[in-house]
C-alpha positions in Angstrom: -2.8 15.1 4.1 -6.1 12.7 4.8 -8.8 10.6 3.0 -11.0 7.5 3.3 -9.2 4.0 2.9 -12.2 1.8 1.2 -10.0 -1.1 2.4 -9.3 -0.2 5.9 -12.8 1.5 6.1 -11.5 4.8 8.0 -9.6 7.9 6.9 -5.6 7.9 7.3 -3.0 10.0 6.6 -1.2 9.8 3.2 2.0 8.9 5.2 -0.2 5.7 6.0 -0.4 5.2 1.8 3.0 5.4 1.1 4.1 2.8 3.7 1.8 0.1 4.1 2.9 -2.5 1.8 6.4 -3.1 3.5 7.6 0.1 3.6 6.2 0.9 -0.3 2.8 2.4 -1.6 -0.2 0.5 -1.7 -1.3 0.0 -5.1 -4.3 1.8 -4.8 -2.7 5.1 -4.1 -2.7 6.5 -7.3 -6.6 5.7 -7.6 -7.4 7.1 -4.4 -5.2 9.8 -4.4 -5.2 11.0 -8.2 -8.3 14.0 -7.8 -6.4 14.9 -4.8 -3.0 15.2 -5.7 -0.1 14.9 -8.3 0.2 11.3 -6.9 2.8 10.6 -9.3 5.0 13.2 -9.0 4.6 12.6 -5.4 5.6 9.1 -5.7 8.4 9.5 -8.0 9.8 11.8 -5.2 9.8 9.8 -3.2 10.4 6.3 -4.2 12.8 4.9 -7.3 11.5 3.4 -10.5 12.5 -0.2 -9.6 10.4 0.2 -6.5 7.4 1.6 -8.4 7.4 -0.9 -10.7 7.6 -3.7 -7.9 4.3 -1.9 -6.3 2.7 -1.5 -9.7 3.4 -3.9 -12.0 1.6 -7.2 -12.4 -2.0 -8.3 -11.1 -3.3 -7.3 -7.9 -3.5 -9.9 -4.7 -6.8 -11.3 -4.1 -8.6 -10.3 -1.0 -8.3 -14.2 0.0 -4.5 -13.9 -0.9 -3.8 -10.7 1.5 -5.8 -12.5 4.3 -3.9 -15.6 3.7 -0.5 -13.9 4.0 -1.8 -11.3 6.7 -2.2 -15.0 8.5 0.8 -16.4 8.0 3.1 -13.2 8.4 0.8 -13.0 12.6 1.5 -17.2 12.8 5.9 -16.6 11.6 5.9 -13.7 14.3 3.9 -15.9 17.1 6.8 -18.8 16.7 9.4 -16.0 16.8 8.5 -14.9 20.5 
């Protein structure tokens, strides 16, 4: 199943949504897919309650926070080369 991702600005497969967050689903997965599939059942079949709680509880990170984390991660990868 494919869907247009508003964050990436392109069409992606559901498998990307389920693994983008360090092997965990994107926190927007439910909102994006709820009209097209029983996304809650799919998530529960693939992930533990603890994993889902980690993803979907708490406040969402702002776009600026996500960008800063990406920059930090890229710098760390560059240092480890």
